[in-house]
Kinemage of the C-alpha trace (Angstrom):
@kinemage 1
@onewidth
@group {chain A} dominant
@subgroup {mainchain}
@vectorlist {calphas} color= white
{ca met a 1} P 127.541 100.632 62.322
{ca val a 2} L 127.844 104.147 64.071
{ca asn a 3} L 129.843 106.878 61.758
{ca glu a 4} L 129.892 110.773 61.183
{ca tyr a 5} L 126.622 110.142 59.077
{ca phe a 6} L 124.675 108.621 61.999
{ca ser a 7} L 121.261 109.624 63.219
{ca leu a 8} L 118.877 108.159 65.360
{ca his a 9} L 115.780 106.530 63.877
{ca ser a 10} L 112.880 104.737 65.585
{ca tyr a 11} L 112.940 101.536 63.459
{ca gly a 12} L 110.298 99.703 65.917
{ca gly a 13} L 108.375 96.757 64.338
{ca thr a 14} L 110.298 97.273 60.360
{ca leu a 15} L 112.319 94.482 59.140
{ca glu a 16} L 115.560 97.103 59.368
{ca tyr a 17} L 114.785 96.644 63.287
{ca tyr a 18} L 114.656 93.405 63.674
{ca leu a 19} L 117.793 93.103 61.355
{ca phe a 20} L 119.814 95.539 63.871
{ca glu a 21} L 118.823 93.853 66.707
{ca leu a 22} L 118.925 90.110 65.900
{ca ala a 23} L 122.507 90.873 65.284
{ca asn a 24} L 122.809 92.523 68.891
{ca phe a 25} L 120.974 89.295 70.489
{ca ser a 26} L 123.257 86.639 68.123
{ca ala a 27} L 126.570 88.636 69.950
{ca leu a 28} L 125.053 87.898 73.365
{ca ala a 29} L 123.740 84.589 72.463
{ca phe a 30} L 127.149 83.685 70.837
{ca phe a 31} L 129.178 84.257 74.326
{ca val a 32} L 126.780 82.838 76.371
{ca val a 33} L 126.920 79.554 74.138
{ca phe a 34} L 130.420 80.230 74.263
{ca leu a 35} L 130.710 79.846 78.179
{ca tyr a 36} L 128.518 76.624 78.305
{ca lys a 37} L 130.900 75.065 76.196
{ca leu a 38} L 134.073 75.863 78.380
{ca asn a 39} L 131.560 74.565 81.365
{ca tyr a 40} L 131.531 77.492 83.219
{ca ile a 41} L 127.808 77.921 83.221
{ca asn a 42} L 125.541 74.831 83.471
{ca ser a 43} L 122.750 74.107 80.905
{ca asn a 44} L 119.928 75.687 83.167
{ca ser a 45} L 121.783 79.194 83.038
{ca leu a 46} L 122.628 78.540 79.065
{ca ile a 47} L 118.660 78.006 78.617
{ca ala a 48} L 117.845 81.082 80.885
{ca trp a 49} L 120.163 83.500 79.714
{ca leu a 50} L 118.706 82.934 76.049
{ca ala a 51} L 115.702 83.921 77.180
{ca ile a 52} L 116.556 86.668 78.746
{ca phe a 53} L 118.790 88.103 76.115
{ca phe a 54} L 115.737 87.706 73.571
{ca thr a 55} L 113.278 89.517 75.824
{ca pro a 56} L 114.010 92.801 74.288
{ca leu a 57} L 112.476 92.091 71.389
{ca ile a 58} L 109.472 90.942 72.869
{ca ile a 59} L 108.732 94.056 75.497
{ca asn a 60} L 110.063 96.805 73.507
{ca tyr a 61} L 107.526 97.646 70.515
{ca phe a 62} L 105.811 94.476 70.375
{ca ile a 63} L 104.123 94.137 73.980
{ca ile a 64} L 105.089 98.044 75.484
{ca pro a 65} L 105.359 101.201 73.244
{ca pro a 66} L 108.822 102.806 74.201
{ca ser a 67} L 106.910 105.775 74.577
{ca leu a 68} L 105.630 104.684 77.637
{ca phe a 69} L 109.127 105.092 79.116
{ca gly a 70} L 110.328 108.062 77.274
{ca asp a 71} L 113.608 108.294 78.680
{ca gln a 72} L 114.914 105.592 76.648
{ca phe a 73} L 115.021 107.990 73.690
{ca gln a 74} L 116.883 110.589 75.603
{ca tyr a 75} L 119.775 107.880 76.489
{ca ala a 76} L 119.844 106.537 73.090
{ca ala a 77} L 120.067 110.023 71.334
{ca glu a 78} L 122.635 110.752 73.635
{ca ala a 79} L 124.851 107.405 73.322
{ca met a 80} L 124.594 107.714 69.461
{ca ser a 81} L 125.712 111.688 70.041
{ca leu a 82} L 128.754 110.665 71.622
{ca lys a 83} L 129.668 107.698 69.006
{ca ala a 84} L 128.901 109.722 65.876
{ca ser a 85} L 130.556 112.977 67.141
{ca gly a 86} L 131.890 112.842 70.628
{ca thr a 87} L 129.598 115.260 71.571
{ca ser a 88} L 126.687 115.398 73.820
{ca ala a 89} L 123.690 115.776 71.945
{ca glu a 90} L 121.916 119.731 72.362
{ca tyr a 91} L 119.204 118.683 74.288
{ca thr a 92} L 121.481 117.334 77.063
{ca val a 93} L 120.759 118.991 80.600
{ca gly a 94} L 123.819 120.771 82.545
{ca asp a 95} L 126.439 119.374 84.774
{ca arg a 96} L 125.165 118.104 88.185
{ca phe a 97} L 127.685 119.528 91.119
{ca gly a 98} L 130.277 120.144 88.560
{ca ile a 99} L 131.173 116.584 87.396
{ca gly a 100} L 128.557 115.445 84.656
{ca asn a 101} L 124.911 114.539 84.474
{ca thr a 102} L 122.226 111.649 84.377
{ca val a 103} L 121.820 111.395 80.577
{ca thr a 104} L 125.456 111.541 79.602
{ca leu a 105} L 126.991 109.133 82.120
{ca thr a 106} L 123.987 106.610 81.541
{ca ala a 107} L 124.940 107.088 77.700
{ca lys a 108} L 128.492 106.278 77.982
{ca met a 109} L 128.241 103.410 80.321
{ca leu a 110} L 125.403 101.320 78.080
{ca gly a 111} L 127.471 102.904 75.275
{ca ala a 112} L 131.024 100.669 76.380
{ca val a 113} L 129.226 97.697 75.693
{ca pro a 114} L 130.948 96.041 72.413
{ca leu a 115} L 127.779 95.382 70.434
{ca pro a 116} L 127.804 95.013 66.799
{ca asn a 117} L 124.979 97.625 66.605
{ca tyr a 118} L 123.477 100.853 68.075
{ca met a 119} L 120.802 101.902 66.237
{ca thr a 120} L 117.896 102.024 67.932
{ca val a 121} L 116.985 102.762 71.680
{ca thr a 122} L 116.261 98.779 72.105
{ca ser a 123} L 120.089 98.552 71.216
{ca leu a 124} L 120.738 99.844 74.767
{ca ala a 125} L 118.286 97.427 76.040
{ca phe a 126} L 120.390 94.691 75.108
{ca ala a 127} L 123.610 96.659 76.644
{ca asn a 128} L 121.764 96.180 79.999
{ca lys a 129} L 121.629 92.653 79.127
{ca phe a 130} L 125.122 92.549 78.675
{ca tyr a 131} L 125.678 93.995 82.634
{ca leu a 132} L 122.906 92.009 83.724
{ca phe a 133} L 125.166 88.664 82.548
{ca ile a 134} L 128.507 89.643 83.649
{ca thr a 135} L 127.019 90.583 87.013
{ca phe a 136} L 125.534 87.202 87.170
{ca leu a 137} L 128.640 85.704 86.309
{ca trp a 138} L 130.653 87.692 88.902
{ca leu a 139} L 128.303 86.953 91.433
{ca lys a 140} L 127.564 83.292 91.058
{ca arg a 141} L 131.524 82.904 92.616
{ca phe a 142} L 129.723 83.706 95.849
{ca phe a 143} L 127.595 80.530 95.919
{ca ser a 144} L 127.962 76.567 95.409
{ca asn a 145} L 124.579 76.429 93.415
{ca glu a 146} L 124.659 78.383 90.828
{ca asn a 147} L 120.819 78.344 90.222
{ca glu a 148} L 120.175 79.866 93.390
{ca val a 149} L 122.025 82.829 91.771
{ca leu a 150} L 119.929 82.175 88.234
{ca leu a 151} L 116.729 83.157 90.605
{ca tyr a 152} L 117.651 86.457 91.296
{ca phe a 153} L 117.843 87.427 87.771
{ca leu a 154} L 114.358 86.106 86.805
{ca ile a 155} L 112.477 88.124 88.727
{ca pro a 156} L 110.077 90.102 86.405
{ca ser a 157} L 110.906 93.257 87.276
{ca ile a 158} L 114.390 92.601 86.358
{ca ile a 159} L 113.677 91.340 83.010
{ca leu a 160} L 111.322 94.120 82.641
{ca tyr a 161} L 113.739 97.049 83.254
{ca ser a 162} L 116.807 95.725 81.660
{ca ser a 163} L 114.776 94.947 78.564
{ca met a 164} L 114.548 98.653 78.001
{ca gly a 165} L 117.248 101.564 77.729
{ca leu a 166} L 117.159 102.830 80.770
{ca arg a 167} L 119.319 103.611 83.828
{ca asp a 168} L 117.366 100.983 86.387
{ca thr a 169} L 119.101 98.150 85.502
{ca leu a 170} L 122.772 100.199 86.160
{ca cys a 171} L 121.121 101.626 89.606
{ca ile a 172} L 120.110 98.063 90.356
{ca leu a 173} L 123.409 96.267 89.523
{ca leu a 174} L 125.971 99.167 91.059
{ca ser a 175} L 123.775 98.886 94.366
{ca leu a 176} L 124.029 94.788 94.638
{ca ile a 177} L 127.790 95.326 93.989
{ca phe a 178} L 128.306 97.875 96.455
{ca ile a 179} L 126.841 96.165 99.042
{ca ile a 180} L 128.275 93.051 98.832
{ca asn a 181} L 131.567 94.650 98.578
{ca leu a 182} L 130.693 96.346 101.701
{ca leu a 183} L 129.490 93.007 103.648
{ca arg a 184} L 133.069 91.505 102.427
{ca asp a 185} L 134.876 94.756 104.214
{ca arg a 186} L 136.087 95.882 100.917
{ca tyr a 187} L 135.510 99.453 101.154
{ca val a 188} L 137.370 100.628 98.549
{ca phe a 189} L 135.700 98.644 96.114
{ca ala a 190} L 132.309 99.640 97.611
{ca val a 191} L 132.787 103.181 97.129
{ca val a 192} L 133.997 102.557 93.366
{ca phe a 193} L 130.683 101.343 92.613
{ca leu a 194} L 128.484 103.624 94.726
{ca ser a 195} L 130.071 106.677 93.274
{ca pro a 196} L 128.233 106.263 89.948
{ca leu a 197} L 125.032 106.451 91.900
{ca leu a 198} L 125.475 110.043 92.870
{ca leu a 199} L 124.623 111.002 88.988
{ca leu a 200} L 122.489 108.460 88.169
{ca lys a 201} L 120.136 108.249 91.245
{ca ile a 202} L 121.069 110.280 94.056
{ca gln a 203} L 118.372 109.429 96.590
{ca val a 204} L 119.847 105.745 96.032
{ca phe a 205} L 123.088 107.015 96.456
{ca ala a 206} L 121.983 109.158 100.245
{ca val a 207} L 120.862 105.498 101.354
{ca leu a 208} L 123.519 103.519 100.529
{ca leu a 209} L 125.942 106.129 101.860
{ca leu a 210} L 124.097 106.138 105.161
{ca tyr a 211} L 124.818 102.473 105.332
{ca leu a 212} L 128.321 103.393 104.247
{ca ile a 213} L 128.917 105.600 106.998
{ca ala a 214} L 126.954 103.257 109.636
{ca arg a 215} L 129.263 100.071 109.000
{ca leu a 216} L 132.548 102.044 108.526
{ca leu a 217} L 132.642 104.831 110.717
{ca phe a 218} L 130.197 103.597 113.740
{ca arg a 219} L 130.710 99.851 113.107
{ca ala a 220} L 126.981 99.724 113.614
{ca his a 221} L 126.843 96.201 112.711
{ca lys a 222} L 128.787 94.970 115.461
{ca asn a 223} L 128.546 96.888 118.210
{ca tyr a 224} L 124.844 97.826 119.985
{ca tyr a 225} L 125.765 101.182 121.601
{ca leu a 226} L 127.731 102.414 118.266
{ca phe a 227} L 124.784 101.391 116.465
{ca met a 228} L 122.445 103.746 118.835
{ca leu a 229} L 124.973 106.492 118.496
{ca phe a 230} L 124.888 106.471 114.737
{ca phe a 231} L 120.767 106.027 114.702
């Protein structure tokens, strides 16, 4: 529903808002029900994820005014501008380190999710939910009990921030995937998932980079003396 005449509107609380965003919820709900029918997830995951997918409709506008987290409008406007014209919004800040900026990268990542509608700031929240669910599907392969993995995605702060059009969910998921790949000695994949954090959240990037250096170069996780040398 994005075309050359598209512009960002705040439909919050109106019939149009719920029509647009219920379509996004329905798309995600269909996806999770489809996987349940294939026996890829259990009934607990089905119920939990249907509830998680519904939270943007409850939290954004209904419980919390989106203006309280004003960055949502920057990311949404940039995503809509990129979809409508292929160019960044006028206000977008310049490149960091000559490789891009936080707003544009966040908008591109959230805008890449195949949702039916990108019409409001809450559309990006549903994109966050999609990435959250995909990470759950990837992560549960490493556990024998699917319900144990599900508990992580029921943490209140995870549900709250993923119910808004913010970059926080991307930062959390990229950090999580980086750490797991690092623990599995898959350093190339670890670096791939670490790289976007340079723009998304440079302080998180710096901390995780220290961990990468300690493990890869100093083997600090295996040798006490190398750990002391690194420290």
